[in-house]
C-alpha positions as CSV (number, residue, x, y, z in Angstrom):
1,M,131.1,-75.4,-44.6
2,S,132.1,-77.3,-47.7
3,D,133.9,-80.6,-47.8
4,I,137.0,-78.9,-49.3
5,A,137.1,-76.4,-46.4
6,K,136.9,-79.3,-43.9
7,Q,139.6,-81.2,-45.8
8,L,141.9,-78.2,-46.0
9,G,141.5,-77.5,-42.3
10,Q,142.2,-81.1,-41.5
11,R,145.3,-81.1,-43.8
12,I,146.7,-78.0,-42.1
13,R,146.2,-79.5,-38.7
14,V,147.9,-82.8,-39.7
15,L,150.9,-81.0,-41.3
16,R,151.1,-78.7,-38.2
17,N,151.1,-81.6,-35.9
18,E,153.7,-83.5,-37.9
19,Q,156.0,-80.6,-37.3
20,H,155.1,-80.6,-33.6
21,M,153.9,-77.1,-33.9
22,S,151.1,-75.6,-31.8
23,Q,148.3,-73.5,-33.3
24,E,149.8,-70.5,-31.5
25,E,153.3,-71.1,-33.0
26,L,151.9,-71.6,-36.6
27,S,149.7,-68.6,-36.3
28,F,152.6,-66.4,-35.1
29,R,154.8,-67.6,-38.0
30,A,152.0,-67.1,-40.5
31,G,151.1,-63.6,-39.1
32,I,147.5,-64.5,-38.4
33,S,145.6,-64.8,-35.1
34,P,145.4,-68.2,-33.3
35,A,141.6,-67.8,-33.3
36,H,141.6,-67.4,-37.0
37,L,143.8,-70.4,-37.5
38,G,141.6,-72.5,-35.3
39,Q,138.5,-71.4,-37.3
40,I,140.3,-72.5,-40.5
41,E,141.3,-75.8,-39.1
42,R,137.7,-76.4,-37.9
43,A,136.3,-75.2,-41.3
44,L,134.4,-72.4,-39.7
45,K,136.2,-69.8,-41.9
46,N,137.4,-69.9,-45.4
47,P,140.9,-68.6,-45.7
48,T,141.9,-66.2,-48.5
49,I,144.6,-67.2,-51.0
50,D,147.0,-64.9,-49.2
51,T,146.3,-66.6,-45.9
52,I,146.8,-70.0,-47.4
53,A,150.1,-68.9,-48.8
54,K,151.2,-67.5,-45.4
55,I,150.3,-70.8,-43.7
56,A,152.2,-72.8,-46.3
57,E,155.2,-70.6,-45.9
58,A,155.0,-70.8,-42.1
59,L,155.0,-74.6,-42.5
60,D,157.9,-74.4,-45.0
61,I,155.9,-76.3,-47.6
62,P,154.7,-75.5,-51.1
63,V,151.1,-74.3,-51.3
64,T,150.3,-77.4,-53.4
65,T,151.0,-79.6,-50.5
66,L,148.0,-78.2,-48.6
67,F,145.8,-79.5,-51.5
68,T,147.4,-82.9,-51.9
69,M,144.7,-85.1,-50.3
70,D,143.1,-88.4,-50.9
71,P,140.5,-88.1,-53.6
72,V,137.0,-87.4,-52.2
73,S,133.6,-87.0,-53.7
74,I,131.7,-83.8,-53.2
75,P,128.1,-84.9,-53.3
76,S,126.5,-81.5,-53.8
77,Q,128.5,-80.8,-57.0
78,N,129.0,-84.5,-58.0
79,K,132.7,-83.9,-58.7
80,T,135.8,-85.6,-57.5
81,I,138.8,-83.7,-56.2
82,G,142.1,-84.7,-55.0
83,K,145.6,-85.7,-56.2
């Protein structure tokens, strides 16, 4: 998977853990399966925009918070993304 998918999955995991929430609890609140959430967190699946919105809502955060990350370079596209 792409670097952005890995970063998004890690960001979701960090935010979920900060709220002391299990994958099962977050997936229930977001209306997605625990397996799907696990695959997103491990960057095995790319979530749709609707799924990202559901996860953000379940975490009670703005969608933009999911994409607020330290700047990182994407070698394959030679672009920088981040804050």
